[in-house]
TORLUMMAR-405213 format. One record per residue (C-alpha): x negated, y, z negated; residue number from 1. Coordinates in steps of 0.2 Angstrom, whole numbers. Each point is the difference from the previous one (the first is absolute). Layout:
N
+-------+-------+-------+-----+
|    xx |    yy |    zz |   k |
+-------+-------+-------+-----+
|     X |     Y |     Z | NUM |
...
+-------+-------+-------+-----+
% end
This chain:
570
+-------+-------+-------+-----+
|    xx |    yy |    zz |   k |
+-------+-------+-------+-----+
|  -235 |  1037 |  -841 |   1 |
|   -12 |    13 |     7 |   2 |
|    -7 |    16 |    -7 |   3 |
|    12 |    11 |    12 |   4 |
|    15 |    -7 |    -6 |   5 |
|    -6 |    -1 |   -18 |   6 |
|    -4 |    20 |     1 |   7 |
|    18 |     3 |    10 |   8 |
|     6 |    -8 |   -18 |   9 |
|   -11 |    10 |   -11 |  10 |
|     5 |    17 |     8 |  11 |
|    20 |    -8 |    -3 |  12 |
|    -8 |    -3 |   -20 |  13 |
|    -6 |    16 |    -3 |  14 |
|    13 |    11 |     8 |  15 |
|    14 |   -11 |   -10 |  16 |
|     7 |    -2 |    17 |  17 |
|    -2 |    20 |     4 |  18 |
|    -6 |     1 |    14 |  19 |
|    -6 |    14 |    10 |  20 |
|     0 |     4 |    18 |  21 |
|   -19 |    -1 |     2 |  22 |
|    -1 |   -16 |   -11 |  23 |
|    15 |    -8 |    11 |  24 |
|    -9 |     5 |    15 |  25 |
|   -15 |   -10 |    -6 |  26 |
|     7 |   -15 |    -7 |  27 |
|    10 |     2 |    20 |  28 |
|   -18 |    -3 |     6 |  29 |
|    -8 |   -11 |    -9 |  30 |
|    15 |   -16 |     1 |  31 |
|     0 |     5 |    18 |  32 |
|   -20 |    -3 |    -1 |  33 |
|     4 |   -15 |    -8 |  34 |
|    10 |    -8 |    13 |  35 |
|   -12 |     5 |    14 |  36 |
|   -12 |   -10 |    -9 |  37 |
|    11 |   -16 |    -2 |  38 |
|     5 |     3 |    19 |  39 |
|   -18 |    -1 |     2 |  40 |
|    -3 |   -15 |   -10 |  41 |
|    14 |    -8 |     9 |  42 |
|    -8 |     4 |    18 |  43 |
|   -17 |    -7 |    -4 |  44 |
|     9 |   -17 |    -8 |  45 |
|    10 |    -3 |    15 |  46 |
|   -16 |     4 |    11 |  47 |
|   -10 |   -13 |    -9 |  48 |
|    14 |   -11 |     0 |  49 |
|     0 |     0 |    16 |  50 |
|   -18 |    -3 |     1 |  51 |
|     1 |   -15 |    -9 |  52 |
|    14 |    -8 |    10 |  53 |
|    14 |     2 |   -15 |  54 |
|    15 |     8 |     0 |  55 |
|     2 |    16 |   -12 |  56 |
|    14 |     4 |   -11 |  57 |
|     0 |    15 |   -12 |  58 |
|    10 |    -7 |   -17 |  59 |
|     3 |    17 |    -6 |  60 |
|    19 |     0 |    -2 |  61 |
|     1 |   -18 |     6 |  62 |
|    16 |    -9 |    -8 |  63 |
|   -12 |   -15 |    -6 |  64 |
|    12 |   -13 |    -9 |  65 |
|    -8 |    -7 |   -19 |  66 |
|     3 |   -17 |     7 |  67 |
|   -13 |     2 |    12 |  68 |
|   -11 |    10 |   -11 |  69 |
|     1 |   -13 |   -13 |  70 |
|    -8 |   -13 |    14 |  71 |
|   -19 |     7 |    -5 |  72 |
|    -3 |    -2 |   -19 |  73 |
|    -4 |    22 |    -3 |  74 |
|   -16 |    -7 |    -7 |  75 |
|    -6 |    -6 |    16 |  76 |
|     8 |    14 |    10 |  77 |
|    -9 |    13 |    -8 |  78 |
|   -19 |   -12 |     0 |  79 |
|     5 |    -3 |    20 |  80 |
|     6 |    17 |     5 |  81 |
|    16 |   -11 |     8 |  82 |
|    19 |     0 |    -2 |  83 |
|    14 |    -7 |     8 |  84 |
|    10 |    13 |     5 |  85 |
|    16 |   -12 |    11 |  86 |
|     5 |   -17 |    -4 |  87 |
|    17 |    -6 |     8 |  88 |
|    -1 |   -17 |    -4 |  89 |
|    -9 |    -6 |    17 |  90 |
|   -12 |    16 |     1 |  91 |
|   -14 |     6 |   -11 |  92 |
|    -6 |    17 |     3 |  93 |
|   -18 |     4 |    -8 |  94 |
|    -6 |    17 |    -2 |  95 |
|   -22 |     3 |    -4 |  96 |
|   -11 |    14 |     3 |  97 |
|   -15 |   -16 |    -2 |  98 |
|     4 |   -11 |    15 |  99 |
|   -18 |    -8 |     1 | 100 |
|     0 |    -4 |   -17 | 101 |
|     0 |   -21 |     0 | 102 |
|    12 |    -2 |   -14 | 103 |
|    10 |     9 |    10 | 104 |
|     4 |   -13 |    12 | 105 |
|     0 |   -13 |   -13 | 106 |
|    14 |     9 |    -8 | 107 |
|    12 |     0 |    17 | 108 |
|    -3 |   -21 |     0 | 109 |
|     7 |     1 |   -16 | 110 |
|    14 |     6 |     4 | 111 |
|     3 |    -5 |    17 | 112 |
|    -1 |   -19 |    -9 | 113 |
|    11 |     6 |   -17 | 114 |
|    11 |     7 |    10 | 115 |
|     1 |    -7 |    17 | 116 |
|     2 |    18 |     8 | 117 |
|    -7 |     8 |    15 | 118 |
|   -13 |    12 |    -9 | 119 |
|    -7 |    13 |     8 | 120 |
|   -13 |    13 |    -6 | 121 |
|     2 |    19 |     1 | 122 |
|   -14 |    15 |    -2 | 123 |
|     5 |    15 |   -11 | 124 |
|    -8 |    16 |    -9 | 125 |
|    -8 |     0 |   -17 | 126 |
|    13 |    13 |    -3 | 127 |
|    14 |   -13 |     7 | 128 |
|    -4 |   -15 |    -9 | 129 |
|    -4 |    10 |   -18 | 130 |
|    20 |     6 |     2 | 131 |
|     6 |   -19 |     2 | 132 |
|   -11 |    -6 |   -16 | 133 |
|     8 |    11 |   -10 | 134 |
|    15 |    -8 |     4 | 135 |
|    -4 |   -16 |   -11 | 136 |
|     2 |    15 |   -14 | 137 |
|    18 |    -2 |     3 | 138 |
|     1 |   -18 |     4 | 139 |
|    12 |    -9 |   -16 | 140 |
|   -12 |   -11 |   -11 | 141 |
|     8 |   -17 |     1 | 142 |
|    -4 |   -14 |   -13 | 143 |
|    -7 |   -15 |     9 | 144 |
|    13 |   -14 |     1 | 145 |
|    -2 |   -19 |    -4 | 146 |
|     9 |    -6 |    15 | 147 |
|    -3 |   -18 |    -5 | 148 |
|    14 |    -6 |   -11 | 149 |
|    -7 |   -12 |   -14 | 150 |
|    13 |   -10 |   -10 | 151 |
|   -10 |    -6 |   -12 | 152 |
|     6 |   -17 |   -10 | 153 |
|     4 |    11 |   -16 | 154 |
|    11 |    11 |    12 | 155 |
|     9 |   -13 |     7 | 156 |
|     4 |   -11 |   -13 | 157 |
|     7 |    15 |    -8 | 158 |
|    13 |     3 |    14 | 159 |
|     1 |   -18 |     5 | 160 |
|     4 |    -5 |   -17 | 161 |
|    17 |     9 |     1 | 162 |
|     5 |    -7 |    18 | 163 |
|     7 |   -18 |    -4 | 164 |
|    10 |     6 |    14 | 165 |
|    -4 |    14 |    13 | 166 |
|    20 |     6 |    -5 | 167 |
|    -9 |     3 |   -15 | 168 |
|   -10 |    16 |     9 | 169 |
|    17 |    13 |    -2 | 170 |
|    -1 |     1 |   -19 | 171 |
|   -22 |     3 |     1 | 172 |
|     0 |    12 |    14 | 173 |
|    14 |    12 |   -11 | 174 |
|   -12 |     4 |   -12 | 175 |
|   -18 |    -4 |     9 | 176 |
|    -9 |    17 |     7 | 177 |
|    -3 |     1 |    20 | 178 |
|   -15 |    -8 |    -1 | 179 |
|     5 |   -15 |    -9 | 180 |
|    15 |    -1 |    10 | 181 |
|   -12 |    -2 |    15 | 182 |
|   -10 |   -14 |   -11 | 183 |
|    14 |    -7 |    -6 | 184 |
|     9 |    -2 |    20 | 185 |
|   -16 |    -8 |     4 | 186 |
|     0 |   -10 |   -17 | 187 |
|    16 |    -8 |     1 | 188 |
|    -3 |    -3 |    20 | 189 |
|   -16 |   -12 |    -3 | 190 |
|    11 |    -7 |   -16 | 191 |
|    16 |    -5 |    11 | 192 |
|   -13 |    -8 |    15 | 193 |
|     8 |    15 |    10 | 194 |
|    -5 |     0 |    19 | 195 |
|     5 |    18 |     3 | 196 |
|     4 |    17 |   -10 | 197 |
|    14 |    10 |     6 | 198 |
|     2 |    18 |    -6 | 199 |
|    17 |     7 |     9 | 200 |
|     4 |    20 |    -1 | 201 |
|    20 |     0 |     0 | 202 |
|     9 |    15 |    -3 | 203 |
|     5 |     0 |   -20 | 204 |
|   -15 |   -12 |    -5 | 205 |
|   -16 |   -11 |     6 | 206 |
|     2 |   -18 |    -1 | 207 |
|   -13 |   -14 |    -2 | 208 |
|     0 |   -16 |     6 | 209 |
|   -11 |   -15 |     4 | 210 |
|    -1 |   -12 |    14 | 211 |
|    -3 |   -16 |   -10 | 212 |
|     0 |   -19 |    10 | 213 |
|     4 |    12 |    14 | 214 |
|    16 |     7 |    -6 | 215 |
|     5 |    16 |    -7 | 216 |
|     8 |     5 |   -20 | 217 |
|     2 |    15 |    -5 | 218 |
|   -13 |     4 |   -17 | 219 |
|     3 |    17 |    -4 | 220 |
|     7 |    17 |     2 | 221 |
|   -13 |    14 |    -4 | 222 |
|     8 |    21 |    -4 | 223 |
|    -3 |     7 |    16 | 224 |
|    -6 |    15 |    -8 | 225 |
|   -18 |   -11 |    -4 | 226 |
|     0 |    -3 |    18 | 227 |
|   -12 |    13 |     8 | 228 |
|   -12 |    -2 |   -14 | 229 |
|    -1 |   -18 |     1 | 230 |
|     1 |    -3 |    18 | 231 |
|   -17 |    13 |     0 | 232 |
|    -5 |   -11 |   -16 | 233 |
|     0 |   -16 |    15 | 234 |
|    -6 |    11 |    14 | 235 |
|   -17 |     6 |    -9 | 236 |
|    -4 |   -20 |    -4 | 237 |
|     5 |    -3 |    19 | 238 |
|   -15 |    14 |     6 | 239 |
|    17 |     8 |    10 | 240 |
|     2 |    17 |     4 | 241 |
|    12 |     8 |   -18 | 242 |
|     7 |    15 |    11 | 243 |
|     6 |   -11 |    15 | 244 |
|    19 |    -6 |    -3 | 245 |
|     4 |     5 |    19 | 246 |
|    -7 |   -18 |     9 | 247 |
|    -5 |   -15 |    -6 | 248 |
|   -17 |    -5 |    -9 | 249 |
|    -8 |   -15 |    -2 | 250 |
|   -13 |    -4 |   -15 | 251 |
|    -7 |   -14 |   -12 | 252 |
|    -3 |    -4 |   -19 | 253 |
|    -8 |   -12 |    -5 | 254 |
|     4 |    -8 |   -19 | 255 |
|   -14 |   -11 |    -9 | 256 |
|     5 |   -12 |   -13 | 257 |
|   -11 |   -13 |    -7 | 258 |
|     5 |   -14 |     9 | 259 |
|     2 |     7 |    19 | 260 |
|    -2 |    16 |     9 | 261 |
|    20 |     5 |     7 | 262 |
|    -4 |    13 |    16 | 263 |
|    18 |    10 |     2 | 264 |
|     4 |     7 |    19 | 265 |
|     9 |    16 |    -5 | 266 |
|    14 |     5 |    12 | 267 |
|    10 |    18 |     0 | 268 |
|    13 |     7 |    10 | 269 |
|    10 |    17 |     1 | 270 |
|    19 |    -5 |     0 | 271 |
|    16 |    12 |    -6 | 272 |
|    -1 |     0 |   -17 | 273 |
|   -19 |     0 |    -2 | 274 |
|   -15 |   -12 |     2 | 275 |
|     2 |   -19 |    -1 | 276 |
|   -16 |    -9 |    -5 | 277 |
|    -3 |   -17 |     3 | 278 |
|   -14 |   -11 |    -8 | 279 |
|    -5 |   -18 |     7 | 280 |
|   -10 |    -9 |   -11 | 281 |
|   -15 |   -11 |     6 | 282 |
|    -6 |   -12 |   -12 | 283 |
|   -16 |    -8 |     3 | 284 |
|     5 |   -15 |   -12 | 285 |
|    16 |    -2 |    11 | 286 |
|   -12 |    -9 |    15 | 287 |
|    -5 |   -14 |    -8 | 288 |
|    13 |   -13 |     9 | 289 |
|    -8 |   -15 |     5 | 290 |
|     7 |    -7 |    17 | 291 |
|     9 |   -16 |    -6 | 292 |
|    10 |    12 |   -14 | 293 |
|     9 |     9 |    15 | 294 |
|    14 |   -13 |    -2 | 295 |
|     0 |    -7 |    18 | 296 |
|     6 |   -18 |    -3 | 297 |
|    -2 |   -14 |     7 | 298 |
|    -3 |    -5 |    19 | 299 |
|    -1 |    21 |     6 | 300 |
|   -16 |    -1 |   -16 | 301 |
|   -10 |   -13 |     9 | 302 |
|     4 |     6 |    16 | 303 |
|    -6 |    19 |    -3 | 304 |
|   -13 |    -8 |    -9 | 305 |
|    -8 |    -8 |    16 | 306 |
|     5 |    15 |    10 | 307 |
|   -12 |    12 |   -13 | 308 |
|   -15 |   -15 |    -1 | 309 |
|    -1 |     2 |    20 | 310 |
|   -15 |    11 |     6 | 311 |
|     9 |    11 |    13 | 312 |
|    18 |     7 |     4 | 313 |
|    11 |    12 |    -9 | 314 |
|    12 |    -2 |   -15 | 315 |
|    14 |    14 |     0 | 316 |
|     9 |     5 |   -15 | 317 |
|    18 |     8 |     6 | 318 |
|    13 |     7 |    -9 | 319 |
|     5 |    20 |    -9 | 320 |
|   -10 |     9 |   -11 | 321 |
|     0 |    -6 |   -17 | 322 |
|     1 |   -17 |     7 | 323 |
|   -18 |    -7 |    -8 | 324 |
|    -9 |     0 |    17 | 325 |
|   -17 |     7 |    -9 | 326 |
|     3 |   -10 |   -13 | 327 |
|     0 |   -15 |     9 | 328 |
|   -14 |     6 |    13 | 329 |
|   -10 |     2 |   -16 | 330 |
|     4 |   -18 |    -8 | 331 |
|    -6 |    -8 |    16 | 332 |
|   -13 |    10 |    -1 | 333 |
|    -7 |    -4 |   -14 | 334 |
|     1 |   -18 |     4 | 335 |
|   -10 |     1 |    17 | 336 |
|   -14 |    11 |   -11 | 337 |
|   -13 |    -9 |    -2 | 338 |
|   -21 |     5 |     1 | 339 |
|    -4 |    -6 |    18 | 340 |
|    19 |     8 |     7 | 341 |
|    -4 |    18 |     5 | 342 |
|    18 |     7 |    -2 | 343 |
|     5 |    20 |     4 | 344 |
|    16 |     9 |    -5 | 345 |
|     6 |    18 |    11 | 346 |
|    15 |     5 |   -12 | 347 |
|    11 |    14 |    -2 | 348 |
|    -2 |     3 |   -13 | 349 |
|   -13 |   -11 |   -10 | 350 |
|    12 |    -3 |   -16 | 351 |
|   -10 |   -13 |    -7 | 352 |
|   -21 |    -6 |    -2 | 353 |
|    -2 |   -15 |     6 | 354 |
|   -19 |    -7 |    -7 | 355 |
|   -11 |    -6 |    13 | 356 |
|    11 |     7 |    15 | 357 |
|    -3 |    16 |    11 | 358 |
|    15 |    10 |     1 | 359 |
|     0 |    16 |     9 | 360 |
|    15 |    11 |     2 | 361 |
|    10 |    10 |    14 | 362 |
|    -1 |    20 |     2 | 363 |
|     5 |    13 |    15 | 364 |
|   -17 |    -5 |     7 | 365 |
|     0 |   -18 |    -5 | 366 |
|    14 |    -9 |     8 | 367 |
|     4 |   -20 |    -1 | 368 |
|    -5 |    -2 |    16 | 369 |
|   -16 |    10 |    -1 | 370 |
|    -6 |    -9 |   -17 | 371 |
|     5 |   -18 |     8 | 372 |
|   -10 |     3 |    15 | 373 |
|   -17 |     6 |   -11 | 374 |
|     6 |   -17 |   -11 | 375 |
|    -1 |   -10 |    12 | 376 |
|   -18 |     5 |     3 | 377 |
|    -6 |    -4 |   -19 | 378 |
|     0 |   -18 |     3 | 379 |
|    16 |    -6 |   -10 | 380 |
|     8 |   -15 |    -2 | 381 |
|    17 |     8 |    -9 | 382 |
|     6 |    16 |     4 | 383 |
|    15 |     6 |    -8 | 384 |
|    11 |    16 |     9 | 385 |
|    14 |     8 |   -12 | 386 |
|    12 |     0 |    16 | 387 |
|     1 |     0 |    16 | 388 |
|    10 |    14 |     6 | 389 |
|    -9 |    -1 |    20 | 390 |
|    -4 |    -5 |    17 | 391 |
|   -16 |     5 |    -3 | 392 |
|    -2 |   -10 |   -18 | 393 |
|     9 |   -11 |     5 | 394 |
|   -12 |    -5 |    15 | 395 |
|   -16 |     2 |    -9 | 396 |
|     7 |   -12 |   -15 | 397 |
|     6 |   -14 |    12 | 398 |
|   -19 |     1 |    10 | 399 |
|    -7 |     0 |   -16 | 400 |
|    12 |   -17 |    -4 | 401 |
|    -4 |    -8 |    16 | 402 |
|   -21 |     3 |    -2 | 403 |
|    -1 |   -10 |   -18 | 404 |
|     6 |    12 |   -13 | 405 |
|    14 |    -3 |   -10 | 406 |
|    13 |    15 |    -1 | 407 |
|    10 |     4 |   -13 | 408 |
|    15 |    13 |     0 | 409 |
|    17 |     6 |     0 | 410 |
|    13 |     6 |    11 | 411 |
|    16 |     8 |    -3 | 412 |
|    16 |   -11 |     5 | 413 |
|    13 |    -8 |   -11 | 414 |
|    -5 |   -18 |     0 | 415 |
|   -14 |   -12 |     7 | 416 |
|    10 |     0 |    16 | 417 |
|     0 |    18 |     6 | 418 |
|   -18 |     0 |    -2 | 419 |
|    -6 |    -5 |    20 | 420 |
|    15 |    10 |     8 | 421 |
|    -7 |    14 |   -11 | 422 |
|   -16 |    -4 |     8 | 423 |
|     4 |    -1 |    17 | 424 |
|    12 |    16 |    -3 | 425 |
|   -17 |     7 |    -2 | 426 |
|    -6 |    -5 |    18 | 427 |
|   -12 |   -16 |    -8 | 428 |
|    -3 |   -13 |    16 | 429 |
|    10 |   -16 |    -5 | 430 |
|   -14 |   -10 |     7 | 431 |
|   -12 |     8 |   -13 | 432 |
|    10 |     0 |   -15 | 433 |
|     5 |   -18 |     0 | 434 |
|   -16 |    -7 |    -1 | 435 |
|    -3 |    13 |   -13 | 436 |
|    13 |    -3 |   -15 | 437 |
|    -1 |   -13 |   -13 | 438 |
|    14 |     7 |   -12 | 439 |
|    14 |     9 |    -1 | 440 |
|     4 |     4 |   -19 | 441 |
|    18 |     9 |    -3 | 442 |
|     3 |     4 |   -18 | 443 |
|     9 |    11 |   -14 | 444 |
|    -2 |     0 |   -19 | 445 |
|    14 |    -6 |   -12 | 446 |
|    -1 |     5 |   -17 | 447 |
|    -4 |   -15 |   -14 | 448 |
|    14 |    -5 |   -14 | 449 |
|    -6 |     4 |   -15 | 450 |
|    -6 |   -16 |    -9 | 451 |
|     7 |     6 |   -17 | 452 |
|    18 |     4 |     3 | 453 |
|     2 |   -14 |    16 | 454 |
|    18 |    -6 |    -1 | 455 |
|     8 |   -10 |    15 | 456 |
|    12 |    12 |    10 | 457 |
|    19 |    -2 |     6 | 458 |
|     0 |     6 |    17 | 459 |
|    16 |     3 |     9 | 460 |
|     7 |   -13 |    12 | 461 |
|    -5 |    12 |    17 | 462 |
|   -19 |    -1 |    -6 | 463 |
|     3 |   -18 |    -5 | 464 |
|     4 |    -6 |    19 | 465 |
|   -12 |    14 |     6 | 466 |
|   -14 |    -8 |    -8 | 467 |
|     6 |   -16 |     5 | 468 |
|     0 |     3 |    20 | 469 |
|   -18 |     7 |     0 | 470 |
|    -7 |   -13 |   -10 | 471 |
|     9 |   -14 |    11 | 472 |
|   -11 |     7 |    13 | 473 |
|   -15 |    -5 |    -9 | 474 |
|   -13 |   -10 |    12 | 475 |
|     4 |   -19 |    -8 | 476 |
|   -16 |    -3 |   -13 | 477 |
|     6 |    15 |    -9 | 478 |
|    19 |    -3 |     2 | 479 |
|    -2 |   -17 |    -8 | 480 |
|    -5 |     5 |   -16 | 481 |
|    15 |    10 |    -4 | 482 |
|    15 |    -4 |    -8 | 483 |
|    14 |     7 |     9 | 484 |
|    11 |    -4 |   -12 | 485 |
|    -5 |     6 |   -15 | 486 |
|    -8 |    18 |     4 | 487 |
|    -7 |     8 |   -15 | 488 |
|    -6 |    19 |     2 | 489 |
|    -8 |    12 |   -14 | 490 |
|     0 |    19 |    -6 | 491 |
|    -7 |     9 |   -13 | 492 |
|    12 |     8 |   -12 | 493 |
|   -12 |    13 |    -6 | 494 |
|   -11 |     2 |   -16 | 495 |
|   -16 |     9 |    -9 | 496 |
|   -12 |   -10 |    11 | 497 |
|     8 |     7 |    16 | 498 |
|     5 |    16 |    -8 | 499 |
|    18 |    -6 |     5 | 500 |
|    -2 |     0 |    17 | 501 |
|     0 |   -22 |     2 | 502 |
|   -12 |     1 |    10 | 503 |
|   -20 |    -1 |    -3 | 504 |
|   -13 |     3 |    15 | 505 |
|     1 |    -6 |    19 | 506 |
|    -2 |   -14 |    11 | 507 |
|     0 |     0 |    18 | 508 |
|    12 |   -10 |    12 | 509 |
|    -9 |    -5 |    16 | 510 |
|     1 |    -7 |    18 | 511 |
|   -13 |    -9 |     9 | 512 |
|    -1 |     0 |    18 | 513 |
|   -14 |    -8 |     7 | 514 |
|    -5 |     0 |    20 | 515 |
|     5 |   -19 |     8 | 516 |
|     2 |    -4 |    16 | 517 |
|    20 |     6 |     1 | 518 |
|    -5 |    17 |    -5 | 519 |
|   -15 |     2 |    10 | 520 |
|    10 |    -3 |    17 | 521 |
|    15 |    14 |    -6 | 522 |
|   -15 |    12 |    -4 | 523 |
|    -9 |    -4 |    18 | 524 |
|    18 |     3 |     9 | 525 |
|     0 |    19 |    -7 | 526 |
|    17 |     4 |    -3 | 527 |
|     1 |   -11 |   -17 | 528 |
|    15 |     6 |   -11 | 529 |
|    -3 |     1 |   -19 | 530 |
|    16 |   -10 |     1 | 531 |
|    -8 |   -13 |    11 | 532 |
|   -18 |    -1 |   -12 | 533 |
|    13 |    -3 |   -14 | 534 |
|     8 |   -15 |     8 | 535 |
|   -15 |    -8 |     3 | 536 |
|    -9 |     1 |   -15 | 537 |
|    16 |    -8 |    -9 | 538 |
|     0 |   -14 |    11 | 539 |
|   -19 |    -2 |    -5 | 540 |
|     4 |     0 |   -19 | 541 |
|    -1 |    17 |    -5 | 542 |
|     7 |     5 |   -16 | 543 |
|     8 |    18 |     1 | 544 |
|    -2 |    13 |   -13 | 545 |
|    19 |    -3 |    -6 | 546 |
|    -2 |   -17 |    -3 | 547 |
|   -17 |     1 |    -8 | 548 |
|     9 |    13 |   -10 | 549 |
|    12 |   -13 |    -4 | 550 |
|   -10 |   -14 |    -4 | 551 |
|    -8 |    11 |   -13 | 552 |
|    15 |     6 |    -8 | 553 |
|     2 |   -19 |    -3 | 554 |
|   -13 |    -1 |    -8 | 555 |
|     5 |    12 |   -11 | 556 |
|   -14 |    12 |     3 | 557 |
|    13 |    14 |     9 | 558 |
|    16 |     2 |     1 | 559 |
|    11 |     2 |    16 | 560 |
|     7 |    17 |    -1 | 561 |
|   -19 |     5 |     3 | 562 |
|    -3 |   -13 |    13 | 563 |
|    15 |     9 |    10 | 564 |
|    -4 |    17 |    -7 | 565 |
|   -15 |    -2 |    10 | 566 |
|     0 |   -12 |    17 | 567 |
|    15 |    -3 |     9 | 568 |
|     3 |   -14 |     9 | 569 |
|    -1 |    -3 |    18 | 570 |
+-------+-------+-------+-----+
% end
């Protein structure tokens, strides 16, 4: 406060609020004089800003949000004579009285790199800056939060010892604190081998469900009165805004155990009855599947193995989301990963880190097509593209396959036969596509029957008839191994080892379509339908996904119900 304003206060104090007309006139004069000085100070600052080529702002009375102010720490703001007075998620505005200070430029660069925003510098008067710096005193003092969740072995064992089945989670939740509830949900998910945790707000309560081996199971009910506290805890851990509940947000949590690190992608979605949360658990240990352990069998395995070992061409995996395409590609990459082979990937996102492989991730400014174009210049032997979605990416991938690279990728179709029609519908040229393609893999994931409770299944006549019809269409070398008069299938009755589900783990069912003269002619015709492609592949000995699944069911690996649940005969 200035001396003149202080003298006004003194006059008021001296008279205990009773000011004479003369004193009142003096106070008004001093106040007017102070206002003139302020205006002159701001006028000088404005002129100086113009001379420096910087925008000017008067911060006195400016609505500076706590979020903006906190982008620069109070100590640093006082040291540099600079404050952040505006932040909207895309733009940052900083004001200073000393723009020539080299540290100010360092500050602007640091803010731009950290928040990925457009940062702009403004010039202010010392009076204006002083006003803004005093606002730091009104900021709430926030305790430092550890945003990385570390579940040590003791905590994990304390909870998982109670979870012989994830159904036991309910008993524990009802007597736990909010912090423990979040840890329990994650501990039970790890114990049960869940790939996803769904926490859904309903009208009267909150439902917790686990996706285990591709199927959702109810696990617990949470009291709705606790939901706001629980979701706030999750938002802190996932590094998203706690006060935002009317738009989707995505975050990340890390769980560190002695054996592995688990990255969790967290999605928050507003719904009618409150926010819904889905957590996807990405476990580093689950990427250890070898090519030989995928579950591809017989002639199909030998064909694919031969195509994978070729130095160039394209291998495409197909299927819906969650059908194991990425797992198949990673298994192929592991087989190819040798010191003499350079492998580069572009993924969306990078789900697992693979040692010895250069992995890159897409972004808004780094698309599959842009990434693929850059990767080709890096002299790779093998390229993995997370997904081919458009003509530009398809054309670059095809050219790479034709110029000495082995290209692995995925495409969204129902089966292997749909791969070529999908490429053609994008606009790919048939005369380039035909020589580029090596193999097309159609796949689904089926649950394995639990070995501890496997029993023979009693199927009704309709299912037996349906299974026989599909198996009778197998190639002769496969069909002759089957006793059609004594078909035996199996199922799981449920036990503690599989948490009473009857299944434990998953395996792929596949169809492998490799290039041959007949298929090449169909592609070159330019109007090959999915039906034509499928029939040509079957004539050349392809075992379809449903047939592969039923052969695995005969071997007691999975059940007929599982095969019919995930795949359909055509």
